[in-house]
Every structure is written in C-alpha cells, then in structure tokens.
N, C-alpha and C positions, 0 to 999 in steps of 0.2 A: 504494500499500499503506500504510495506516495505521500510525502507530507502533507500536501494540500489537501487530500484526501482524507488524512487523519484527524487534521484540524478540522476539517466541515464534520466529520463524523461526531466529534466533540462537542462541536458547538450545537449539533442539531440534537446530541444527547442532553446537553445541558439545558436547552430551551424547554426540554419535556420534564424537567425533575420537580418544577413546582406543582404538577398537577400530579405524580408520582408519589410525591410525599406527604399528601394528605392522607390522612387515615379516616377513609370514607365510612367503614364500616364502625368506628367508635363514633363519629359525628351521627351516622344514623342511630345508633342506638339510643345515645344523646338526646335525640329531638323526638326520639319514639316514648322516652319516658316524660316527655314535657307535662307538666302539670294543667290540667284543665281549667283550674281557677286563675293561673295567669294570662290565659289568651285573649282575654278581654282588653288588655292595656298594653299598647306596643313597649312602652318603657320597661316593665317587667319581663314581656317576652322577649325583648332583645337582650338584656341583662341575662336572662336564663340562658337563652342560646349561644351565646358570646363569650359568656365569663369563663368557663374552662378552657378557652383557647387562647394561647398568645399569638399564634401567627395569623396574619390580616387573611390569607386564603382560606385558612381553616374557619374562621370565624364567619367570612362571607358565605362559605360552603353550609355550614349550620342555618344560615339564614335562608339560604336557597333549598336546602332541605326540606325546612318546616313548610314553606310557602309550596314548594311543590306537591308535598304529599297530606296539606290540609285546605287548599284554596282550590274549589272547585271551578269550572271555567261557566259562566253564566250564559248559555246559548242565546236566551231570551232576550239580553241585552247587546248581543253582538251587531244588530243592526238598528240599534236606539238612537234615537236623536237627544235623549236627556239632556240638560245642562248642568254642568257642575260649578257652583261657584268659588270652591275653593280646593287647594288638595287636601286639605283636613277633611272634606265629603267624602271622597274617595276612601280613604283610611278608614274613616268611621264607618263605613259602610260594609267593606270587605273585611274589619274586625268584628263585626256584630254579624253578620251573615255569612263568613265563610267561602264566599263567592264574587266574581265578578269579571270583567273582561280584563284585556292586556292592562290598559292603564291602572285597574287596580293593584294589580301584580306587580308592576314597576315603581307605582308611587309607595305600595308596601314594602317592598323590598329596599326600596331608598329610605324611608322613614327607618326600618330596624338597623339598616346599615350607618346612617348618620347617629342614631341614638347610641352604637355601640362606637363610636368615634371612628369610623371608616367611610372613606370618601366613595359617593354614590351619585350619580346622574340618570335622570328619566331622560331618554332620546324618543323622540318622535318620527317615524319613518313609515315604510311599507316592506314588505317582504315577497318573497315567492316559495312557492311549493310546488315540486317537480319541475322546477322551470317554469312556473307559470306566474305571472303579478298577480298578489292577492287584490281583491276589489276594495279591501277596507285598509284604511292606515292602523299601523300597529305601533306598539310602543315596548320597551326594552331598558336596560341599563348598560351604563361605561361604569367600569369602577377604575380604582388604582390601588395596584398591590406593589408595594415595595418600589414606588415610582415608576413602574410599567404600567400601561393600559390594559384592560379587557373588556370584552363586553358579556353580557348575563341576559339571557331569555328565559326569566322564570315562566313565563307562559306557554312557551313550546316545549321547555324543559318539562312541564308538569302533565301534557298529554295533548290530544288534538280532539277535533269536531271531525266525524262522520256521519254523512247522511242526517244532520241536523242533532246528532246525538253526541253528548262530550263523552270521550273516553279517556279515563288515566292511565298515563303511560311515563312514569317518572324517568327521565334520562338525563344523563350527565354532559352530555352531547352540547348542551346549550349554557355550560356554566365556564366562566374564563375563557373565552374563546378569544384568540387572538384577531386583531382587526384586519389582517390580510385575507385570514379564513371567514371572520363573520359577514364581509362584504360580500361575499359568494351569494348569500341569500337574504340580506340585510340592507336594506338602503336609507340612512336618517335623510329627512327633509333636508336639515341645515348641513352640508357638506364638511363643516369642520369635525362633525362627530363621527366622520367615516375613520378619523384618527390615522391616516395616512399620508404620506409624503407625496404622493400624487393622487389626488382624488379621483373618483369615477365620476363623470357627467351621467345625470339622470338614463338618456337614450343609451347610453354605454351598456349599464347596468341592466336595465330592460330587455336590451338584446342580448344580453349574456358574453358581452367583450369581455376576454381575458385579461388584458392589458389596457390602465388609462391612458388617455392620448394627452393627459397634463404634462405640461412639458416643465413649467417650473416649481420648484420644489414647495411645498406649504409648509411652515413652521406651525403645525397645530398648537403644540404645546404652549409658545409664547401668545399665540391667539386665544386659547383657552384661559391662560392666566388673564389677559387683559380682558376678555368677556366679561368674566366671571367678577370683576372688578367695576364694572358698568351699572349705572341707574337701570332700574327696569324697562323705562321707556328707551334708553339706547341698546340695551341688550334685544328688545324686540326689532328696532330699528337694523339692526347689525345681522340680525337673523334673517329677516326680509332682503336685505342686500343679497347675501351668501345664498338664499334660495333662488334669488330671482337671476342670478347671476351664474348657474350652474348648470346650464345646457337646456335641451328642449324638454318641456313639462307635460308629463301625462296628468290624467285628471284629479289624481290624488294630491299632485303637486300644487296644482293651481287651486285646488280647494285649500290646502294647506296655507299658501299665500294669501287669499280671501280671508281665512280664519286669525291669521297672526295681524293683519292689518285690522280687522274687528277689534281684537285685542288692543293694539295699539290707540286707536280711538277711545276706545272704552278707559284705558290705563292712563290717557291725556285729561280726559275728562275729569276721572277720579283725582287725579293730581291738580286739576283746576279747581275743583270743588273744594278739595281741601285747602287751598291756598286761600280760598274766598272764605272758609268757615275760619281759619288761623286769622286772618284779617279781620273779619266780624269779632271775633273774642276779644281781640287786643282792644278794638273800638268801642265795645261794651263796656270794659273793664275802664278805656280812659273816659267815658262818657259818666259811667256811676262815680268814679272817682270825684270827677268835676262837681257833679251834682251833690253829693255828699258835703262838700266843701263848702260850696256857696249855698245850698239850700236854707239855711238857719242864719243867713246874714239879714241883717236888720236894715232898714232905710237909712240910720245914722251910722252905719258902720264906716271906717275910715280905711283906706287900702295900707297895709303893713306889707311891704317888699319883704321883708326875712323871711315871712311867714308865706305868703304868697307864690313869690317866683319860683321857689325849689319846687312847689306842687305844681304849677305850671310847667316847668319846665319836665318835670315826671310826665305829665300826661300828654305833653306835647313828644316825648320820645315814644310813648306807647301809640300815638298817632302816625309817626313816621314808619315804625315798625308797621304797621297795618298797613299802609301804602305800599310797603316793601313787598309785602305777601301779594296784594291787587297785581301790582306788577307783573308779577311770574304769570300770571294769568293768560294765554296765548289762544284758546280756543275760538272758532268763529260760532260756535252752538248759540242759537238765539236766546235760550231759556238763560245758560250762564252767563251769556252777554249781557243781560238785563238784570238779573243780579250783580253784577259788578258794577253796573252803570248805579246803580239802586246804593250800593255800598261806600262807591266812591263819591257820591253825592253828600250823604252822611257823614262820612269823615270830612269832607270839605268845609260842611257847616260848622261842624265841632271845633275844626281847624281855626275858621274866622272868628270863632267865639273867643277861644282862646288868644289868637293874637291882637283882638282889641282888650279885652283883660290886660294883657300884658302893656299895651299903650299905655293905658289909663294910669297901671303901677309906675312905669317908666317916666310920666309926666308929671309925678307926685315926689 
C-alpha cells in the first residue's frame, strides 16, 4: 500500500470513529427507563436523558433515541394549514400529546438540546424519497459536536408514512449525518445551512446533480456566526436574500419566500408597535409627573426655579426619549401611522406646555 493510500485509509477510519465510539445499547437502555413522571417537562426530561453522559454526541444520541421512540407522526396534521404563533406552542403540544409533524420533532429536539447546553438549530427545507421531491416542506436539525457540524432528522429517523398510515421504524441512519451526505436527500431553503463549501443550487438538487456548479468557496462558518448575531429583522432579510439568489425555484421554495416575507412584515409591525408603546409609556409617565407637580398649585403660587426646573428637566428628558422611540417607527401601515400621528401630537402638546413653564421660570 502506498503512503498516500495509507493516509487516506486512516483519514476515512478516523472520520467514522465518533459514530462507532457511541455505546448505543447503553443509551437505548437508559432511554427505555425514562420515568413517565418527567415526560411532561422539557427541563426535567432533558436533564434525565443527558446527565449520565459526558460526550456531546452521546447526549445528542439520548435525545434522538427518546424522540424517535416516543413521538408518533401525526398523519392528520400532515397537510394542515394550522398557524402557530410561537415555538413554545409546538413544544407544549408535542410534549402533551406525544405526536406531531416534522416541525414538532425538530423544535423539541432543539429545545431538549439547548437545555442540555448543546448547540442545535431548526432547519427548514424539503427532501427527496426514492429520488422524488416531496410535495411538502420539511424540517430537521443542524447540530455542532466538538466544533464539527452534522445533521439530524428525528422525523425520518423515527419512522415513515405508507398509504396514509404511520409506521414506526427507528433508524440511526438520520443521526449525525455529514453535510455532504445529507444533501443527497435534504435541501434547506436557506443555502447557508447546507454547510458546504460549494452549495448546490435548488435545480441541481432537484435534478440529482452529483456536483455543485458553485465556483466560489462559501465560508458558511463565518456566515453562521455573523447571522446569529443579527437582530430578528435582519436575520429574515438575510435569509430572503440567500434564498432568492440560489437559482431556479420550485413551488416549495417560492412558497417559502412568500412566507418569509410575511414573517418580515409581521415582525416589522410588531417592532413598530413595540416602539410606539414604549414611547407612549414614557409620555404617560411624563404627563402624570407634570400633572402631579402642578395640580395643587394655587393662584397665588410664585415660581421657584430651584424646585421646578429640575422637575421640568426630568419631564423633558422623558419627552425626548418618547420622541426617540417614535422616530424608530418606519412602517406604512395606515393604522400604525395613525396611532403614531396621535402619539406625536400629544407629545408635542406636552412639550409646548413644559417649554412655556420654563420660560416663565427663566424670566423671574
């Protein structure tokens, strides 16, 4: 055997050690002994599943085993258009009923992982079965083990649907899969989460192209670090840009862009409403402070600079802070614009009153 072949064999051997070193029988036995009393709390469940294990891959494996052997795929929800308003809704529902769809599996996997101090992210995309593109969007997890990225599909690892009936079929095939292997049948909507130096275009995945035509190396590690630091609005905007630029889009990708744009619109409105509410709170505090100070002043009251000016300056400070919040509002939504107009008018009136009072004090 040549030196180069020997080195290659060693590399291939070492690359599989992390899987072979996991004592799955020990993990499976531990999972089977999970007390029923703790399965209603993600905190208690995560602690029980992962505490006996020191290695990250073993802790992830314990979570994978429990979900795969205890959560049933809910075929009735497969084509449901039900709307969820928070991740917590997914988690509460799947913990209560022990069933759900791919989003329930992946959100629960992430929750149990994070509670154990592990890094996990929910990834949305679509997949292939027997070389055919699924007609539904899908969700799975990206995890980090000893600074290396892998994928976990707890849904596909638990079983499958055949002729409208769910079949339990627990498999390790979808646990800790390397990115270059996972992309054979999973395509994330956001190409960053392919975790590949040369990501595939949507049409390349759809057609089964074996090699990406992406010529410029993509530094996904740096991109992920920067992405996770962004505020929510900027994260959504970044996702939309990446999805929109990743080649020809099938109907699933087009629907995802529409959904992301809806999320963006809702998120912007929520932030704008939050800014108006914060400004209104400061305005109401300033108004109450002014009224409390001057309500009991009689007609014979003489201005006292050293007493009134500090009070007015404090009220003025709150007014300026309120105006700063109002200035952050950028939406064109008619209802929000009207509320903003009313808020600014009220603040301006109080500001004029405060300024008049300051002039009286300064002239005495």
